[in-house]
MOPAC internal coordinates of N, CA, C and O (Angstrom, degrees):
PM7 1SCF
backbone

  N    0.0000 0     0.00 0     0.00 0    0    0    0
  C    1.4503 1     0.00 0     0.00 0    1    0    0
  C    1.5307 1   109.31 1     0.00 0    2    1    0
  O    1.2310 1   120.95 1   -47.98 1    3    2    1
  N    1.3220 1   115.79 1   132.02 1    3    2    1
  C    1.4649 1   119.17 1  -177.15 1    5    3    2
  C    1.5232 1   111.29 1   -79.80 1    6    5    3
  O    1.2310 1   120.92 1   -24.40 1    7    6    5
  N    1.3085 1   115.84 1   155.60 1    7    6    5
  C    1.4577 1   121.26 1   176.26 1    9    7    6
  C    1.5280 1   107.50 1   -86.62 1   10    9    7
  O    1.2310 1   120.81 1   -72.92 1   11   10    9
  N    1.3216 1   116.05 1   107.08 1   11   10    9
  C    1.4575 1   120.36 1  -174.34 1   13   11   10
  C    1.5279 1   112.83 1   -60.13 1   14   13   11
  O    1.2310 1   119.74 1   144.62 1   15   14   13
  N    1.3118 1   118.11 1   -35.38 1   15   14   13
  C    1.4651 1   119.94 1  -178.64 1   17   15   14
  C    1.5184 1   111.64 1   -62.99 1   18   17   15
  O    1.2310 1   120.63 1   153.51 1   19   18   17
  N    1.3187 1   116.40 1   -26.49 1   19   18   17
  C    1.4593 1   120.16 1   177.84 1   21   19   18
  C    1.5217 1   112.01 1   -89.38 1   22   21   19
  O    1.2310 1   120.25 1   176.81 1   23   22   21
  N    1.3316 1   117.12 1    -3.19 1   23   22   21
  C    1.4580 1   121.73 1   179.20 1   25   23   22
  C    1.5151 1   109.13 1   -90.57 1   26   25   23
  O    1.2310 1   121.32 1   -61.91 1   27   26   25
  N    1.3397 1   115.08 1   118.09 1   27   26   25
  C    1.4699 1   120.78 1  -178.17 1   29   27   26
  C    1.5231 1   110.14 1   -99.42 1   30   29   27
  O    1.2310 1   121.60 1   -58.57 1   31   30   29
  N    1.3287 1   114.54 1   121.43 1   31   30   29
  C    1.4598 1   120.53 1   177.78 1   33   31   30
  C    1.5254 1   108.34 1  -108.46 1   34   33   31
  O    1.2310 1   120.82 1   -52.24 1   35   34   33
  N    1.3195 1   116.04 1   127.76 1   35   34   33
  C    1.4566 1   121.48 1   172.50 1   37   35   34
  C    1.5219 1   106.57 1   -95.81 1   38   37   35
  O    1.2310 1   120.71 1   -61.70 1   39   38   37
  N    1.3174 1   116.24 1   118.30 1   39   38   37
  C    1.4567 1   123.67 1  -178.27 1   41   39   38
  C    1.5232 1   107.58 1  -109.50 1   42   41   39
  O    1.2310 1   120.52 1   -59.63 1   43   42   41
  N    1.3423 1   116.61 1   120.37 1   43   42   41
  C    1.4664 1   120.98 1  -176.22 1   45   43   42
  C    1.5276 1   109.03 1  -125.05 1   46   45   43
  O    1.2310 1   120.95 1   -64.23 1   47   46   45
  N    1.3318 1   115.78 1   115.77 1   47   46   45
  C    1.4649 1   121.74 1   179.16 1   49   47   46
  C    1.5158 1   107.65 1  -155.75 1   50   49   47
  O    1.2310 1   119.96 1   -43.54 1   51   50   49
  N    1.3419 1   117.68 1   136.46 1   51   50   49
  C    1.4593 1   120.11 1  -178.75 1   53   51   50
  C    1.5298 1   113.07 1   -85.71 1   54   53   51
  O    1.2310 1   120.10 1   176.37 1   55   54   53
  N    1.3294 1   117.42 1    -3.63 1   55   54   53
  C    1.4574 1   121.29 1   174.95 1   57   55   54
  C    1.5287 1   107.65 1   -92.64 1   58   57   55
  O    1.2310 1   120.76 1   -72.18 1   59   58   57
  N    1.3359 1   116.16 1   107.82 1   59   58   57
  C    1.4705 1   120.80 1  -174.73 1   61   59   58
  C    1.5236 1   112.66 1   -59.83 1   62   61   59
  O    1.2310 1   119.94 1   143.78 1   63   62   61
  N    1.3349 1   117.72 1   -36.22 1   63   62   61
  C    1.4630 1   120.13 1  -179.93 1   65   63   62
  C    1.5253 1   111.28 1   -65.01 1   66   65   63
  O    1.2310 1   120.71 1   134.75 1   67   66   65
  N    1.3288 1   116.26 1   -45.25 1   67   66   65
  C    1.4635 1   120.61 1   177.74 1   69   67   66
  C    1.5237 1   109.63 1   -64.63 1   70   69   67
  O    1.2310 1   120.65 1   135.70 1   71   70   69
  N    1.3226 1   116.36 1   -44.30 1   71   70   69
  C    1.4597 1   121.85 1  -179.25 1   73   71   70
  C    1.5265 1   111.00 1   -55.92 1   74   73   71
  O    1.2310 1   120.83 1   129.64 1   75   74   73
  N    1.3293 1   116.02 1   -50.36 1   75   74   73
  C    1.4672 1   120.33 1  -177.88 1   77   75   74
  C    1.5186 1   112.05 1   -66.99 1   78   77   75
  O    1.2310 1   120.21 1   139.26 1   79   78   77
  N    1.3355 1   117.20 1   -40.74 1   79   78   77
  C    1.4672 1   120.67 1  -179.30 1   81   79   78
  C    1.5260 1   111.06 1   -65.17 1   82   81   79
  O    1.2310 1   120.27 1   132.96 1   83   82   81
  N    1.3267 1   117.08 1   -47.04 1   83   82   81
  C    1.4642 1   120.24 1  -178.77 1   85   83   82
  C    1.5312 1   110.34 1   -67.82 1   86   85   83
  O    1.2310 1   120.26 1   142.03 1   87   86   85
  N    1.3183 1   117.11 1   -37.97 1   87   86   85
  C    1.4678 1   119.92 1   177.06 1   89   87   86
  C    1.5328 1   110.17 1   -58.40 1   90   89   87
  O    1.2310 1   120.29 1   132.31 1   91   90   89
  N    1.3236 1   117.06 1   -47.69 1   91   90   89
  C    1.4662 1   120.32 1   179.72 1   93   91   90
  C    1.5264 1   111.85 1   -61.99 1   94   93   91
  O    1.2310 1   120.43 1   137.56 1   95   94   93
  N    1.3192 1   116.79 1   -42.44 1   95   94   93
  C    1.4660 1   120.54 1   179.46 1   97   95   94
  C    1.5271 1   111.59 1   -63.16 1   98   97   95
  O    1.2310 1   120.45 1   137.17 1   99   98   97
  N    1.3391 1   116.75 1   -42.83 1   99   98   97
  C    1.4616 1   120.28 1   179.72 1  101   99   98
  C    1.5269 1   111.54 1   -69.17 1  102  101   99
  O    1.2310 1   120.44 1   140.87 1  103  102  101
  N    1.3252 1   116.76 1   -39.13 1  103  102  101
  C    1.4650 1   119.47 1   176.98 1  105  103  102
  C    1.5286 1   110.88 1   -66.49 1  106  105  103
  O    1.2310 1   120.47 1   142.26 1  107  106  105
  N    1.3327 1   116.70 1   -37.74 1  107  106  105
  C    1.4721 1   119.90 1   175.52 1  109  107  106
  C    1.5230 1   111.37 1   -62.98 1  110  109  107
  O    1.2310 1   120.87 1   150.12 1  111  110  109
  N    1.3313 1   115.94 1   -29.88 1  111  110  109
  C    1.4676 1   120.62 1   177.25 1  113  111  110
  C    1.5258 1   111.76 1   -79.15 1  114  113  111
  O    1.2310 1   120.35 1   174.95 1  115  114  113
  N    1.3372 1   116.94 1    -5.05 1  115  114  113
  C    1.4585 1   120.86 1   174.43 1  117  115  114
  C    1.5123 1   116.58 1   103.80 1  118  117  115
  O    1.2310 1   119.80 1  -174.04 1  119  118  117
  N    1.3360 1   117.99 1     5.96 1  119  118  117
  C    1.4565 1   120.72 1  -178.76 1  121  119  118
  C    1.5235 1   111.67 1   -90.19 1  122  121  119
  O    1.2310 1   121.29 1   -25.07 1  123  122  121
  N    1.3176 1   115.14 1   154.93 1  123  122  121
  C    1.4599 1   122.49 1   170.36 1  125  123  122
  C    1.5261 1   106.46 1   -89.43 1  126  125  123
  O    1.2310 1   119.98 1   -57.54 1  127  126  125
  N    1.3370 1   117.65 1   122.46 1  127  126  125
  C    1.4603 1   121.28 1  -172.14 1  129  127  126
  C    1.5211 1   110.93 1  -123.80 1  130  129  127
  O    1.2310 1   121.31 1   -48.05 1  131  130  129
  N    1.3220 1   115.10 1   131.95 1  131  130  129
  C    1.4544 1   121.73 1   169.88 1  133  131  130
  C    1.5235 1   105.80 1  -110.25 1  134  133  131
  O    1.2310 1   120.41 1   -64.27 1  135  134  133
  N    1.3361 1   116.82 1   115.73 1  135  134  133
  C    1.4598 1   122.16 1  -177.59 1  137  135  134
  C    1.5263 1   109.59 1  -102.44 1  138  137  135
  O    1.2310 1   120.73 1   -54.14 1  139  138  137
  N    1.3240 1   116.21 1   125.86 1  139  138  137
  C    1.4617 1   123.19 1  -176.91 1  141  139  138
  C    1.5313 1   108.17 1  -127.29 1  142  141  139
  O    1.2310 1   120.46 1   -41.95 1  143  142  141
  N    1.3301 1   116.73 1   138.05 1  143  142  141
  C    1.4634 1   119.28 1  -177.13 1  145  143  142
  C    1.5258 1   114.39 1  -101.53 1  146  145  143
  O    1.2310 1   120.27 1  -164.58 1  147  146  145
  N    1.3314 1   117.09 1    15.42 1  147  146  145
  C    1.4765 1   119.39 1   175.93 1  149  147  146
  C    1.5244 1   110.11 1  -152.39 1  150  149  147
  O    1.2310 1   121.41 1   -16.02 1  151  150  149
  N    1.3291 1   114.90 1   163.98 1  151  150  149
  C    1.4588 1   120.31 1  -176.64 1  153  151  150
  C    1.5090 1   115.21 1   -82.83 1  154  153  151
  O    1.2310 1   119.80 1   171.57 1  155  154  153
  N    1.3234 1   117.99 1    -8.43 1  155  154  153
  C    1.4705 1   121.03 1  -178.02 1  157  155  154
  C    1.5270 1   111.39 1   -56.53 1  158  157  155
  O    1.2310 1   120.09 1   136.89 1  159  158  157
  N    1.3187 1   117.44 1   -43.11 1  159  158  157
  C    1.4578 1   122.00 1  -178.54 1  161  159  158
  C    1.5338 1   110.35 1   -59.90 1  162  161  159
  O    1.2310 1   120.96 1   138.32 1  163  162  161
  N    1.3177 1   115.77 1   -41.68 1  163  162  161
  C    1.4691 1   121.03 1  -177.69 1  165  163  162
  C    1.5198 1   111.02 1   -62.56 1  166  165  163
  O    1.2310 1   120.43 1   143.75 1  167  166  165
  N    1.3261 1   116.79 1   -36.25 1  167  166  165
  C    1.4641 1   120.61 1  -179.22 1  169  167  166
  C    1.5196 1   112.77 1   -67.15 1  170  169  167
  O    1.2310 1   120.09 1   162.72 1  171  170  169
  N    1.3143 1   117.44 1   -17.28 1  171  170  169
  C    1.4684 1   121.13 1  -176.12 1  173  171  170
  C    1.5315 1   111.64 1  -120.78 1  174  173  171
  O    1.2310 1   120.59 1  -148.63 1  175  174  173
  N    1.3193 1   116.48 1    31.37 1  175  174  173
  C    1.4660 1   120.45 1  -178.05 1  177  175  174
  C    1.5153 1   113.12 1   -59.85 1  178  177  175
  O    1.2310 1   119.91 1   149.19 1  179  178  177
  N    1.3219 1   117.77 1   -30.81 1  179  178  177
  C    1.4644 1   118.97 1  -178.15 1  181  179  178
  C    1.5236 1   112.52 1   -67.69 1  182  181  179
  O    1.2310 1   120.67 1   168.55 1  183  182  181
  N    1.3356 1   116.33 1   -11.45 1  183  182  181
  C    1.4646 1   120.36 1   177.63 1  185  183  182
  C    1.5235 1   111.85 1  -101.47 1  186  185  183
  O    1.2310 1   120.17 1  -177.62 1  187  186  185
  N    1.3179 1   117.28 1     2.38 1  187  186  185
  C    1.4590 1   123.24 1  -176.81 1  189  187  186
  C    1.5217 1   109.57 1  -125.96 1  190  189  187
  O    1.2310 1   120.25 1   -15.59 1  191  190  189
  N    1.3424 1   117.13 1   164.41 1  191  190  189
  C    1.4759 1   117.77 1   173.07 1  193  191  190
  C    1.5320 1   109.34 1   -59.25 1  194  193  191
  O    1.2310 1   120.63 1   -45.16 1  195  194  193
  N    1.3080 1   116.41 1   134.84 1  195  194  193
  C    1.4554 1   120.53 1  -176.28 1  197  195  194
  C    1.5253 1   111.76 1   -80.57 1  198  197  195
  O    1.2310 1   120.42 1   -42.59 1  199  198  197
  N    1.3297 1   116.80 1   137.41 1  199  198  197
  C    1.4661 1   120.01 1   175.52 1  201  199  198
  C    1.5210 1   110.30 1   -79.56 1  202  201  199
  O    1.2310 1   120.69 1   -13.80 1  203  202  201
  N    1.3301 1   116.28 1   166.20 1  203  202  201
  C    1.4606 1   121.54 1   176.00 1  205  203  202
  C    1.5254 1   110.81 1   -85.67 1  206  205  203
  O    1.2310 1   120.85 1   154.94 1  207  206  205
  N    1.3281 1   115.98 1   -25.06 1  207  206  205
  C    1.4562 1   121.84 1  -179.32 1  209  207  206
  C    1.5281 1   108.65 1  -156.20 1  210  209  207
  O    1.2310 1   120.49 1   -30.00 1  211  210  209
  N    1.3254 1   116.66 1   150.00 1  211  210  209
  C    1.4656 1   121.16 1  -179.26 1  213  211  210
  C    1.5248 1   108.59 1  -122.29 1  214  213  211
  O    1.2310 1   120.97 1   -51.16 1  215  214  213
  N    1.3223 1   115.76 1   128.84 1  215  214  213
  C    1.4557 1   122.51 1   173.46 1  217  215  214
  C    1.5244 1   105.80 1  -108.05 1  218  217  215
  O    1.2310 1   120.52 1   -69.36 1  219  218  217
  N    1.3349 1   116.60 1   110.64 1  219  218  217
  C    1.4577 1   122.29 1  -167.19 1  221  219  218
  C    1.5218 1   112.11 1  -122.80 1  222  221  219
  O    1.2310 1   120.91 1   -51.80 1  223  222  221
  N    1.3248 1   115.86 1   128.20 1  223  222  221
  C    1.4621 1   121.68 1   174.34 1  225  223  222
  C    1.5194 1   108.44 1   -70.64 1  226  225  223
  O    1.2310 1   120.43 1   -40.27 1  227  226  225
  N    1.3176 1   116.78 1   139.73 1  227  226  225
  C    1.4616 1   120.86 1  -177.85 1  229  227  226
  C    1.5230 1   112.12 1   -71.44 1  230  229  227
  O    1.2310 1   120.14 1   142.04 1  231  230  229
  N    1.3218 1   117.34 1   -37.96 1  231  230  229
  C    1.4614 1   121.20 1  -176.98 1  233  231  230
  C    1.5195 1   109.49 1  -116.00 1  234  233  231
  O    1.2310 1   121.21 1   -81.19 1  235  234  233
  N    1.3113 1   115.30 1    98.81 1  235  234  233
  C    1.4613 1   122.06 1   178.26 1  237  235  234
  C    1.5209 1   109.28 1  -101.80 1  238  237  235
  O    1.2310 1   120.12 1   -30.85 1  239  238  237
  N    1.3118 1   117.37 1   149.15 1  239  238  237
  C    1.4639 1   120.24 1   177.12 1  241  239  238
  C    1.5239 1   109.99 1   -58.38 1  242  241  239
  O    1.2310 1   120.74 1   -62.82 1  243  242  241
  N    1.3175 1   116.18 1   117.18 1  243  242  241
  C    1.4538 1   120.89 1   177.49 1  245  243  242
  C    1.5162 1   115.35 1    80.11 1  246  245  243
  O    1.2310 1   119.82 1   174.54 1  247  246  245
  N    1.3191 1   117.95 1    -5.46 1  247  246  245
  C    1.4723 1   121.21 1  -178.62 1  249  247  246
  C    1.5216 1   109.20 1  -137.50 1  250  249  247
  O    1.2310 1   121.21 1   -32.59 1  251  250  249
  N    1.2993 1   115.28 1   147.41 1  251  250  249
  C    1.4542 1   122.05 1   174.73 1  253  251  250
  C    1.5286 1   107.20 1  -102.12 1  254  253  251
  O    1.2310 1   120.56 1   -61.22 1  255  254  253
  N    1.3208 1   116.53 1   118.78 1  255  254  253
  C    1.4601 1   120.61 1  -178.20 1  257  255  254
  C    1.5136 1   113.14 1   -57.18 1  258  257  255
  O    1.2310 1   120.37 1   146.73 1  259  258  257
  N    1.3432 1   116.90 1   -33.27 1  259  258  257
  C    1.4620 1   119.11 1  -179.64 1  261  259  258
  C    1.5210 1   111.25 1   -68.40 1  262  261  259
  O    1.2310 1   120.06 1   145.56 1  263  262  261
  N    1.3224 1   117.49 1   -34.44 1  263  262  261
  C    1.4728 1   120.43 1   176.37 1  265  263  262
  C    1.5268 1   110.58 1   -68.23 1  266  265  263
  O    1.2310 1   120.53 1   143.40 1  267  266  265
  N    1.3293 1   116.60 1   -36.60 1  267  266  265
  C    1.4651 1   119.82 1   177.02 1  269  267  266
  C    1.5285 1   110.29 1   -63.69 1  270  269  267
  O    1.2310 1   120.46 1   140.45 1  271  270  269
  N    1.3229 1   116.74 1   -39.55 1  271  270  269
  C    1.4685 1   120.35 1   178.54 1  273  271  270
  C    1.5237 1   110.31 1   -63.53 1  274  273  271
  O    1.2310 1   120.46 1   137.48 1  275  274  273
  N    1.3112 1   116.73 1   -42.52 1  275  274  273
  C    1.4658 1   120.58 1   178.47 1  277  275  274
  C    1.5244 1   110.30 1   -56.79 1  278  277  275
  O    1.2310 1   120.31 1   135.98 1  279  278  277
  N    1.3286 1   117.01 1   -44.02 1  279  278  277
  C    1.4749 1   121.02 1   178.42 1  281  279  278
  C    1.5198 1   111.24 1   -65.26 1  282  281  279
  O    1.2310 1   120.37 1   136.24 1  283  282  281
  N    1.3289 1   116.90 1   -43.76 1  283  282  281
  C    1.4602 1   120.49 1  -179.74 1  285  283  282
  C    1.5263 1   111.39 1   -61.75 1  286  285  283
  O    1.2310 1   120.24 1   135.67 1  287  286  285
  N    1.3215 1   117.14 1   -44.33 1  287  286  285
  C    1.4586 1   121.03 1  -176.17 1  289  287  286
  C    1.5282 1   112.38 1   -74.85 1  290  289  287
  O    1.2310 1   120.08 1   162.53 1  291  290  289
  N    1.3360 1   117.45 1   -17.47 1  291  290  289
  C    1.4651 1   121.27 1   177.62 1  293  291  290
  C    1.5290 1   112.03 1   -87.28 1  294  293  291
  O    1.2310 1   120.14 1   165.90 1  295  294  293
  N    1.3240 1   117.33 1   -14.10 1  295  294  293
  C    1.4611 1   122.37 1  -176.96 1  297  295  294
  C    1.5287 1   109.57 1   -92.74 1  298  297  295
  O    1.2310 1   120.25 1   -53.03 1  299  298  297
  N    1.3331 1   117.13 1   126.97 1  299  298  297
  C    1.4612 1   122.19 1  -179.30 1  301  299  298
  C    1.5303 1   112.20 1   -55.50 1  302  301  299
  O    1.2310 1   120.37 1   144.65 1  303  302  301
  N    1.3128 1   116.90 1   -35.35 1  303  302  301
  C    1.4595 1   121.71 1  -176.07 1  305  303  302
  C    1.5262 1   112.65 1   -73.32 1  306  305  303
  O    1.2310 1   119.95 1   148.59 1  307  306  305
  N    1.3261 1   117.69 1   -31.41 1  307  306  305
  C    1.4676 1   121.02 1  -173.30 1  309  307  306
  C    1.5283 1   114.54 1  -115.27 1  310  309  307
  O    1.2310 1   119.66 1   177.15 1  311  310  309
  N    1.3155 1   118.25 1    -2.85 1  311  310  309
  C    1.4634 1   120.37 1  -171.95 1  313  311  310
  C    1.5309 1   113.82 1   -63.40 1  314  313  311
  O    1.2310 1   119.81 1   155.46 1  315  314  313
  N    1.3180 1   117.97 1   -24.54 1  315  314  313
  C    1.4660 1   120.16 1  -177.88 1  317  315  314
  C    1.5254 1   114.05 1   -96.21 1  318  317  315
  O    1.2310 1   120.23 1  -178.08 1  319  318  317
  N    1.3246 1   117.17 1     1.92 1  319  318  317
  C    1.4630 1   119.99 1   177.10 1  321  319  318
  C    1.5331 1   107.81 1   -77.50 1  322  321  319
  O    1.2310 1   119.79 1   -57.79 1  323  322  321
  N    1.3332 1   118.01 1   122.21 1  323  322  321
  C    1.4627 1   119.50 1   178.22 1  325  323  322
  C    1.5299 1   110.95 1   -63.57 1  326  325  323
  O    1.2310 1   121.10 1   -44.18 1  327  326  325
  N    1.3370 1   115.51 1   135.82 1  327  326  325
  C    1.4584 1   121.53 1   178.48 1  329  327  326
  C    1.5236 1   107.98 1  -119.51 1  330  329  327
  O    1.2310 1   121.07 1   -57.19 1  331  330  329
  N    1.3226 1   115.55 1   122.81 1  331  330  329
  C    1.4572 1   121.87 1   175.92 1  333  331  330
  C    1.5247 1   106.64 1  -104.92 1  334  333  331
  O    1.2310 1   120.97 1   -66.85 1  335  334  333
  N    1.2963 1   115.75 1   113.15 1  335  334  333
  C    1.4611 1   122.05 1   180.00 1  337  335  334
  C    1.5185 1   108.16 1   -85.65 1  338  337  335
  O    1.2310 1   120.45 1   -38.69 1  339  338  337
  N    1.3381 1   116.74 1   141.31 1  339  338  337
  C    1.4569 1   120.00 1   175.85 1  341  339  338
  C    1.5101 1   109.98 1  -136.54 1  342  341  339
  O    1.2310 1   121.08 1   -30.87 1  343  342  341
  N    1.3214 1   115.53 1   149.13 1  343  342  341
  C    1.4568 1   119.90 1  -178.08 1  345  343  342
  C    1.5203 1   110.51 1  -167.30 1  346  345  343
  O    1.2310 1   121.70 1   -25.77 1  347  346  345
  N    1.3320 1   114.35 1   154.23 1  347  346  345
  C    1.4649 1   121.39 1   171.96 1  349  347  346
  C    1.5236 1   109.99 1   -98.67 1  350  349  347
  O    1.2310 1   120.11 1   174.79 1  351  350  349
  N    1.3259 1   117.40 1    -5.21 1  351  350  349
  C    1.4674 1   121.74 1  -178.46 1  353  351  350
  C    1.5278 1   109.28 1   -63.00 1  354  353  351
  O    1.2310 1   119.64 1   -48.82 1  355  354  353
  N    1.3389 1   118.29 1   131.18 1  355  354  353
  C    1.4635 1   120.91 1  -175.54 1  357  355  354
  C    1.5350 1   114.61 1   -61.35 1  358  357  355
  O    1.2310 1   119.21 1   151.31 1  359  358  357
  N    1.3265 1   119.10 1   -28.69 1  359  358  357
  C    1.4636 1   121.30 1  -179.32 1  361  359  358
  C    1.5217 1   113.14 1   -91.14 1  362  361  359
  O    1.2310 1   119.90 1   172.71 1  363  362  361
  N    1.3174 1   117.79 1    -7.29 1  363  362  361
  C    1.4673 1   121.37 1  -174.50 1  365  363  362
  C    1.5264 1   112.44 1   -59.47 1  366  365  363
  O    1.2310 1   120.49 1   141.10 1  367  366  365
  N    1.3215 1   116.66 1   -38.90 1  367  366  365
  C    1.4612 1   119.49 1  -177.78 1  369  367  366
  C    1.5251 1   111.15 1   -61.59 1  370  369  367
  O    1.2310 1   120.16 1   151.13 1  371  370  369
  N    1.3270 1   117.30 1   -28.87 1  371  370  369
  C    1.4631 1   121.32 1   178.77 1  373  371  370
  C    1.5247 1   112.79 1   -85.06 1  374  373  371
  O    1.2310 1   120.01 1   162.76 1  375  374  373
  N    1.3271 1   117.59 1   -17.24 1  375  374  373
  C    1.4680 1   121.60 1  -172.93 1  377  375  374
  C    1.5218 1   114.57 1  -104.55 1  378  377  375
  O    1.2310 1   119.29 1   166.16 1  379  378  377
  N    1.3090 1   118.97 1   -13.84 1  379  378  377
  C    1.4587 1   119.96 1  -169.28 1  381  379  378
  C    1.5242 1   113.89 1   -65.37 1  382  381  379
  O    1.2310 1   119.45 1   143.65 1  383  382  381
  N    1.3136 1   118.66 1   -36.35 1  383  382  381
  C    1.4749 1   119.84 1  -177.73 1  385  383  382
  C    1.5215 1   111.48 1   -63.03 1  386  385  383
  O    1.2310 1   120.42 1   142.47 1  387  386  385
  N    1.3210 1   116.80 1   -37.53 1  387  386  385
  C    1.4671 1   120.57 1   179.27 1  389  387  386
  C    1.5218 1   111.76 1   -66.45 1  390  389  387
  O    1.2310 1   120.22 1   159.26 1  391  390  389
  N    1.3315 1   117.19 1   -20.74 1  391  390  389
  C    1.4584 1   121.01 1  -178.54 1  393  391  390
  C    1.5225 1   112.66 1   -74.86 1  394  393  391
  O    1.2310 1   120.37 1   160.97 1  395  394  393
  N    1.3364 1   116.90 1   -19.03 1  395  394  393
  C    1.4637 1   120.37 1  -176.00 1  397  395  394
  C    1.5134 1   112.93 1    94.17 1  398  397  395
  O    1.2310 1   120.45 1  -179.43 1  399  398  397
  N    1.3401 1   116.75 1     0.57 1  399  398  397
  C    1.4690 1   120.30 1   178.15 1  401  399  398
  C    1.5253 1   109.66 1   -63.80 1  402  401  399
  O    1.2310 1   121.04 1   -25.30 1  403  402  401
  N    1.3258 1   115.61 1   154.70 1  403  402  401
  C    1.4568 1   121.05 1  -179.96 1  405  403  402
  C    1.5232 1   112.38 1   -85.21 1  406  405  403
  O    1.2310 1   120.98 1   157.84 1  407  406  405
  N    1.3390 1   115.74 1   -22.16 1  407  406  405
  C    1.4632 1   119.78 1   179.33 1  409  407  406
  C    1.5155 1   108.87 1  -163.26 1  410  409  407
  O    1.2310 1   120.92 1    -6.22 1  411  410  409
  N    1.3297 1   115.84 1   173.78 1  411  410  409
  C    1.4601 1   121.58 1  -177.38 1  413  411  410
  C    1.5255 1   109.05 1  -145.57 1  414  413  411
  O    1.2310 1   121.30 1   -36.01 1  415  414  413
  N    1.3262 1   115.11 1   143.99 1  415  414  413
  C    1.4652 1   120.92 1   172.12 1  417  415  414
  C    1.5230 1   107.83 1  -139.34 1  418  417  415
  O    1.2310 1   121.08 1   -46.79 1  419  418  417
  N    1.3356 1   115.55 1   133.21 1  419  418  417
  C    1.4664 1   121.40 1  -179.70 1  421  419  418
  C    1.5208 1   110.69 1   -79.78 1  422  421  419
  O    1.2310 1   121.08 1   -35.24 1  423  422  421
  N    1.3291 1   115.54 1   144.76 1  423  422  421
  C    1.4565 1   121.07 1   171.49 1  425  423  422
  C    1.5224 1   107.96 1   -93.40 1  426  425  423
  O    1.2310 1   118.89 1   -35.48 1  427  426  425
  N    1.2926 1   119.72 1   144.52 1  427  426  425
  C    1.4680 1   125.44 1    -8.91 1  429  427  426
  C    1.5281 1   109.16 1   -71.49 1  430  429  427
  O    1.2310 1   120.59 1   -32.34 1  431  430  429
  N    1.3345 1   116.48 1   147.66 1  431  430  429
  C    1.4533 1   119.25 1  -177.50 1  433  431  430
  C    1.5135 1   110.80 1  -118.68 1  434  433  431
  O    1.2310 1   122.44 1   -23.11 1  435  434  433
  N    1.3085 1   112.94 1   156.89 1  435  434  433
  C    1.4496 1   121.81 1   176.16 1  437  435  434
  C    1.5270 1   107.63 1   -81.59 1  438  437  435
  O    1.2310 1   120.07 1   -49.03 1  439  438  437
  N    1.3171 1   117.47 1   130.97 1  439  438  437
  C    1.4713 1   120.72 1  -175.74 1  441  439  438
  C    1.5254 1   111.10 1   -62.51 1  442  441  439
  O    1.2310 1   119.55 1   145.25 1  443  442  441
  N    1.3246 1   118.46 1   -34.75 1  443  442  441
  C    1.4673 1   119.72 1   178.11 1  445  443  442
  C    1.5275 1   111.21 1   -65.71 1  446  445  443
  O    1.2310 1   120.79 1   141.44 1  447  446  445
  N    1.3326 1   116.10 1   -38.56 1  447  446  445
  C    1.4604 1   119.96 1   176.54 1  449  447  446
  C    1.5242 1   110.38 1   -63.47 1  450  449  447
  O    1.2310 1   120.50 1   136.72 1  451  450  449
  N    1.3389 1   116.65 1   -43.28 1  451  450  449
  C    1.4669 1   120.59 1   177.85 1  453  451  450
  C    1.5213 1   110.96 1   -61.49 1  454  453  451
  O    1.2310 1   120.00 1   134.18 1  455  454  453
  N    1.3210 1   117.61 1   -45.82 1  455  454  453
  C    1.4647 1   120.81 1  -179.98 1  457  455  454
  C    1.5298 1   111.27 1   -62.07 1  458  457  455
  O    1.2310 1   120.41 1   141.94 1  459  458  457
  N    1.3224 1   116.83 1   -38.06 1  459  458  457
  C    1.4727 1   120.08 1   177.37 1  461  459  458
  C    1.5308 1   111.37 1   -64.87 1  462  461  459
  O    1.2310 1   120.12 1   138.63 1  463  462  461
  N    1.3151 1   117.38 1   -41.37 1  463  462  461
  C    1.4582 1   120.42 1   178.37 1  465  463  462
  C    1.5283 1   110.88 1   -65.39 1  466  465  463
  O    1.2310 1   120.26 1   137.73 1  467  466  465
  N    1.3252 1   117.11 1   -42.27 1  467  466  465
  C    1.4678 1   120.77 1   177.74 1  469  467  466
  C    1.5283 1   110.15 1   -59.64 1  470  469  467
  O    1.2310 1   120.62 1   130.60 1  471  470  469
  N    1.3211 1   116.42 1   -49.40 1  471  470  469
  C    1.4770 1   120.83 1  -179.35 1  473  471  470
  C    1.5230 1   111.59 1   -59.53 1  474  473  471
  O    1.2310 1   120.71 1   142.55 1  475  474  473
  N    1.3238 1   116.24 1   -37.45 1  475  474  473
  C    1.4642 1   121.30 1  -179.47 1  477  475  474
  C    1.5318 1   111.63 1   -60.49 1  478  477  475
  O    1.2310 1   120.35 1   148.88 1  479  478  477
  N    1.3295 1   116.94 1   -31.12 1  479  478  477
  C    1.4552 1   120.78 1  -174.74 1  481  479  478
  C    1.5331 1   114.49 1  -100.61 1  482  481  479
  O    1.2310 1   120.52 1  -178.63 1  483  482  481
  N    1.3110 1   116.62 1     1.37 1  483  482  481
  C    1.4744 1   118.60 1   178.57 1  485  483  482
  C    1.5039 1   111.86 1   -92.66 1  486  485  483
  O    1.2310 1   120.10 1   180.00 1  487  486  485

């Protein structure tokens, strides 16, 4: 069993309400969470402490989450970090595998389902 406090989750969503709610839920579950409201941080992960897992919104203001995944998976430093893509977009469930993401969860999501997906990839 992993030590959740040592597990760093990078949470990226441009909706501040969703970002704050999910951050609180994940922290209540015992994870260390860094919540970011834009994709700029993700593009420069090699210059920052690396997370153990990334929960990424598919449609970010000014950024396409699928393009960010392509960059992450092409980089030797970040290619093995599991990325869970999430979206409320009706076609997202059909498109996520092509993005290179490791998993997908539809918004709105059940927190237990999210926690199970996170555990599966740690």
